[in-house]
C-alpha positions as CSV (number, residue, x, y, z in Angstrom):
1,M,37.5,98.8,43.1
2,S,35.0,95.9,42.2
3,V,33.0,96.1,38.4
4,T,29.9,95.6,40.5
5,Y,30.4,98.6,42.5
6,K,29.5,102.1,42.0
7,Q,29.3,105.2,44.5
8,Y,26.4,107.4,44.5
9,D,25.6,111.0,45.9
10,E,24.4,111.2,49.2
11,V,21.3,112.6,47.6
12,T,20.6,109.6,45.4
13,L,21.3,107.0,47.1
14,H,19.1,108.1,50.1
15,K,16.6,108.7,47.5
16,V,16.7,104.6,46.3
17,H,16.6,103.7,50.3
18,Q,13.4,106.0,50.6
19,V,11.7,104.1,47.9
20,Q,13.1,100.5,48.9
21,L,11.8,101.4,52.4
22,Q,8.5,102.4,51.3
23,I,8.3,98.8,49.1
24,L,9.7,97.1,52.3
25,K,7.0,98.9,54.2
26,D,4.3,97.8,52.2
27,F,5.4,94.4,51.5
28,M,5.7,93.5,55.1
29,E,2.3,95.2,55.8
30,V,0.7,92.7,53.2
31,C,2.4,89.5,54.9
32,R,1.3,90.7,58.2
33,R,-1.9,90.9,56.8
34,H,-2.3,87.3,55.5
35,D,-0.2,86.0,58.0
36,L,2.8,85.0,56.4
37,S,6.4,84.8,57.3
38,C,9.0,87.2,55.8
39,F,12.4,87.8,57.0
40,V,15.9,89.6,56.2
41,S,18.6,87.8,54.3
42,W,22.1,88.5,53.0
43,G,23.6,91.7,52.8
44,T,20.0,93.2,54.3
45,G,20.6,91.0,57.8
46,I,23.9,92.8,58.3
47,G,22.4,96.4,57.3
48,V,20.2,95.3,60.1
49,E,23.0,94.3,63.2
50,R,25.9,96.6,61.9
51,H,23.8,99.9,61.3
52,K,20.1,99.3,62.4
53,G,19.5,100.0,58.4
54,F,20.9,99.8,55.1
55,I,24.7,98.9,54.2
56,P,25.8,102.8,54.0
57,W,27.0,101.9,49.9
58,D,24.3,99.2,49.4
59,D,21.0,99.6,46.9
60,D,19.1,96.7,47.7
61,I,16.9,94.9,50.2
62,D,16.8,91.0,50.3
63,M,13.9,89.1,52.3
64,A,13.1,85.5,52.3
65,M,10.1,83.6,52.7
66,T,9.4,79.9,53.5
67,R,8.3,78.0,50.0
68,K,4.5,78.0,50.9
69,D,4.5,81.8,52.0
70,Y,6.4,82.5,49.1
71,E,3.8,81.0,46.7
72,K,0.8,82.4,48.2
73,F,2.5,86.0,47.9
74,L,2.2,85.6,44.4
75,Q,-0.9,84.4,44.7
76,I,-2.2,88.2,46.4
77,W,0.5,90.4,45.3
78,E,-1.8,91.8,42.2
79,Q,-5.2,92.5,43.9
80,E,-3.3,93.5,47.3
81,M,-0.3,95.9,45.6
82,G,-1.0,96.0,41.6
83,G,-1.8,99.4,41.6
84,E,1.7,100.6,42.9
85,Y,4.1,97.5,42.4
86,E,4.4,94.5,39.9
87,V,6.4,91.3,40.4
88,L,9.0,90.2,38.0
89,T,9.6,86.6,37.1
90,P,10.4,84.8,34.0
91,L,6.9,83.3,34.4
92,I,5.5,86.8,34.9
93,Q,7.7,88.3,32.8
94,P,9.1,86.4,29.8
95,G,12.2,89.1,29.2
96,F,12.9,89.0,32.8
97,T,15.9,86.0,32.5
98,C,16.7,86.2,36.4
99,S,15.9,83.6,39.0
100,I,15.7,86.2,42.0
101,T,12.0,87.3,42.4
102,H,11.9,91.5,42.2
103,L,8.8,93.4,43.7
104,Q,9.3,96.7,42.0
105,K,7.7,100.2,42.1
106,K,6.0,101.3,39.1
107,G,7.1,104.5,37.2
108,T,10.1,104.0,38.4
109,T,13.7,102.5,36.5
110,F,16.6,100.7,38.1
111,V,18.7,99.0,35.2
112,P,21.3,97.2,37.4
113,C,24.7,96.0,35.8
114,F,24.0,92.8,35.2
115,G,20.0,93.7,33.8
116,E,21.3,96.4,30.7
117,R,20.8,93.8,28.0
118,M,17.2,92.2,29.5
119,K,14.2,92.8,27.1
120,C,11.8,94.0,30.2
121,H,11.3,97.4,32.3
122,M,13.1,97.2,35.9
123,G,12.3,99.4,38.6
124,I,13.4,100.0,41.9
125,N,12.7,97.0,43.7
126,I,13.2,94.8,46.8
127,D,14.5,91.2,46.4
128,I,12.3,88.3,47.5
129,Y,13.9,84.9,48.0
130,P,11.8,81.6,48.6
131,F,13.4,78.9,50.9
132,D,13.3,75.2,49.8
133,N,14.5,71.8,51.9
134,L,17.4,70.8,51.2
135,P,18.3,67.1,51.2
136,D,19.9,65.4,54.2
137,D,22.0,63.1,51.9
138,K,25.4,65.2,50.8
139,K,25.0,63.0,47.5
140,S,21.8,64.5,47.4
141,R,22.9,67.9,48.1
142,K,25.6,68.4,45.8
143,K,23.6,67.0,43.0
144,I,20.5,69.2,43.3
145,I,22.6,72.4,43.9
146,R,24.7,71.6,41.2
147,K,21.8,71.5,38.9
148,T,19.7,74.4,39.9
149,W,23.0,76.8,40.1
150,F,23.3,75.5,36.5
151,L,19.9,76.6,35.7
152,G,20.2,79.6,37.3
153,R,23.6,80.3,34.6
154,L,21.7,78.8,31.7
155,L,18.5,81.4,32.6
156,F,21.1,84.2,32.7
157,L,22.4,83.5,29.4
158,A,18.9,83.2,27.7
159,G,18.6,87.0,28.1
160,T,21.7,87.8,26.5
161,P,24.7,86.6,24.9
162,Y,27.2,88.9,26.7
163,P,27.3,87.9,30.5
164,N,29.7,89.8,32.7
165,I,32.7,87.7,33.0
166,P,35.1,87.6,35.8
167,M,38.2,86.6,33.7
168,C,41.1,88.4,31.6
169,G,42.7,87.6,28.6
170,V,42.4,84.7,26.6
171,K,40.3,82.7,29.1
172,K,38.0,85.8,28.9
173,K,37.6,86.2,25.2
174,A,36.9,82.0,25.3
175,A,34.2,82.1,27.7
176,Q,32.7,85.2,25.7
177,A,32.6,83.1,22.6
178,V,31.0,79.7,24.6
179,C,28.3,82.3,26.1
180,F,27.5,84.2,22.7
181,C,27.1,80.7,20.8
182,G,25.2,79.2,23.4
183,H,22.7,81.8,23.6
184,Y,22.1,81.8,20.3
185,G,22.0,77.9,20.1
186,M,19.5,78.1,22.6
187,K,17.4,80.4,20.4
188,L,17.6,78.1,17.5
189,F,16.1,75.2,19.7
190,G,13.6,77.2,21.4
191,L,14.8,77.0,25.0
192,T,13.6,80.2,26.5
193,G,13.9,81.9,29.9
194,Q,10.8,80.5,30.6
195,K,11.2,77.0,30.1
196,I,14.3,76.8,31.7
197,Y,12.7,78.8,35.0
198,K,10.1,76.4,35.3
199,R,12.1,73.7,35.4
200,L,14.9,75.6,38.0
201,D,11.7,76.0,39.9
202,E,10.1,72.6,40.3
203,L,13.6,71.1,40.9
204,A,13.5,73.6,44.0
205,Q,11.0,72.1,45.4
206,T,11.7,68.2,44.8
207,Y,12.2,67.7,48.6
208,N,9.4,70.3,50.3
209,D,7.4,67.1,50.7
210,R,9.8,65.7,53.5
211,E,11.2,66.7,56.8
212,T,14.8,68.0,56.3
213,E,17.6,70.0,58.8
214,Y,18.4,72.6,56.1
215,M,16.1,74.9,53.8
216,V,18.1,76.5,51.2
217,K,17.9,79.3,48.3
218,Y,18.1,77.8,45.2
219,V,17.2,80.4,43.6
220,D,20.7,82.1,44.5
221,P,24.0,81.6,42.8
222,L,25.4,81.1,46.3
223,A,23.0,78.6,47.2
224,W,24.8,76.6,49.6
225,K,25.7,79.6,52.0
226,S,22.5,80.7,51.9
227,R,21.3,77.3,54.2
228,V,19.2,77.9,57.3
229,R,18.0,75.2,59.9
230,R,14.4,75.8,60.2
231,Q,14.9,76.2,64.2
232,E,17.4,79.1,63.4
233,V,14.7,81.2,61.5
234,F,11.7,80.4,63.6
235,P,10.4,82.1,65.7
236,L,10.7,85.3,64.3
237,A,12.2,88.1,65.8
238,E,12.0,91.8,65.2
239,K,14.7,94.5,64.9
240,P,14.5,98.3,63.8
241,F,15.7,99.0,59.9
242,E,15.7,102.5,59.2
243,D,12.5,104.2,60.9
244,T,10.5,101.3,61.6
245,F,11.1,97.3,62.7
246,I,11.5,94.1,60.3
247,S,11.6,90.8,61.0
248,V,14.9,88.9,61.8
249,P,15.3,85.2,62.0
250,K,15.8,83.8,65.7
251,Q,19.3,83.3,65.3
252,H,20.6,85.7,62.9
253,D,24.1,86.2,64.3
254,I,24.5,82.0,63.9
255,I,23.2,82.7,60.3
256,L,25.2,85.0,59.4
257,R,28.6,84.4,60.7
258,R,28.2,81.0,58.5
259,Q,27.5,83.3,55.8
260,Y,29.9,85.8,56.4
261,G,32.2,85.1,59.1
262,D,33.1,88.2,60.6
263,Y,30.3,90.1,59.4
264,M,30.2,93.2,62.2
265,K,34.1,93.8,60.4
266,M,33.7,97.0,58.0
267,P,35.1,95.5,54.3
268,E,37.7,97.5,52.7
269,P,36.8,99.9,49.8
270,D,37.6,97.7,47.1
271,K,35.6,94.7,48.7
272,R,32.5,96.8,48.6
273,V,29.4,95.7,46.4
274,N,26.2,97.2,45.1
275,H,24.3,97.1,42.1
276,C,26.1,100.0,40.0
277,P,22.9,100.7,37.9
278,H,23.2,101.4,34.3
279,V,19.7,103.9,34.2
280,L,18.2,105.3,37.2
281,D,15.1,107.2,37.1
282,F,12.7,107.9,40.3
283,G,9.6,108.8,37.7
284,K,7.9,111.7,37.8
285,E,5.8,111.4,41.5
286,Q,9.1,110.8,43.2
287,E,10.7,113.8,41.7
288,E,8.0,116.4,42.2
289,T,8.2,114.8,46.0
290,H,11.6,115.5,46.4
291,D,11.5,119.0,44.9
292,L,9.0,120.4,47.1
C-alpha cells in the first residue's frame, strides 16, 4: 500500500467530506459574487466525471483559477470569509512551507503526512492553484518548469530536514543526509521559506504579459502534466458534485485523459492515494453537530 494512503472509517471520511464540501460551497459563492473563475482540477475532476462527487477514498478538493482571478481572491478573502476560514501561503504564514495555497476551516486540524513538521496550524481545507502562462518555446518551457520545480522542493526542505523520500537502502540514507544538511544550511544563510516562495511566485508569472498556447500550475510538482489550453478551459461548464454543482473546464475529458489516461478505470487498491493525516480534529462545533 502507498505510504501516502490511509484508509478511513466511513463515518470519519464522511465528516471530512462534509467540511470540505462546505468550504467549497462558500468559496464558489464568493467567486460568483465577485465574478471570479474557479474550476476543478486533478483528482477532483476525476471525482466529478467518475463518481459525481468525491473519489470514495480521497480526502481533498482541488480547485484552480487564472492568475488574475487568484490574485483578486487573495485581496478579498479575509473580508468575505475571514470569520470562518483562513488562507495559508508562505507569505501569509511563514511556517507553511508548501507551494499550494490552502483555504482552511478555522477550529479544525488536519495534518497530512507531508506536514507533520511544519511550524504552523493546518486545518481541514481545499487546495487552490493559480494557472500561469507557459512559454511556447520548448527550451524556455523546460527551463522554467525545471526552475519552479526546484524552488518548490527547496521550499518544502526549508520547513523540514526530514522530507519523505521515495527511496530505500543506501540511496535513501544518502538523500536524507543531503536534505538534512541542506535544511540547516539554508537556515545558516537566512534562506527562508518566504524568500523561496516569493521567488517561485515571481518566476511563475514571467510569461503572463503575453499570449501563449498553454497555461500551467507551476506551484505543482507535476506542473507539466497540468498544462491546459485556454480554449480547453473556457467557457466553463457546470456538473454535479455531491449535493451541489461545480465548474469544470469546457473540454474536461481531453484534459483528464492528457493527465491520467483512462481515468474512468478504477485504480487497484495499492495505487490509491490520499493525504494520510497524522492528526485530525473536527473542532468543537463539528463534534457537537455530529452528536445531534
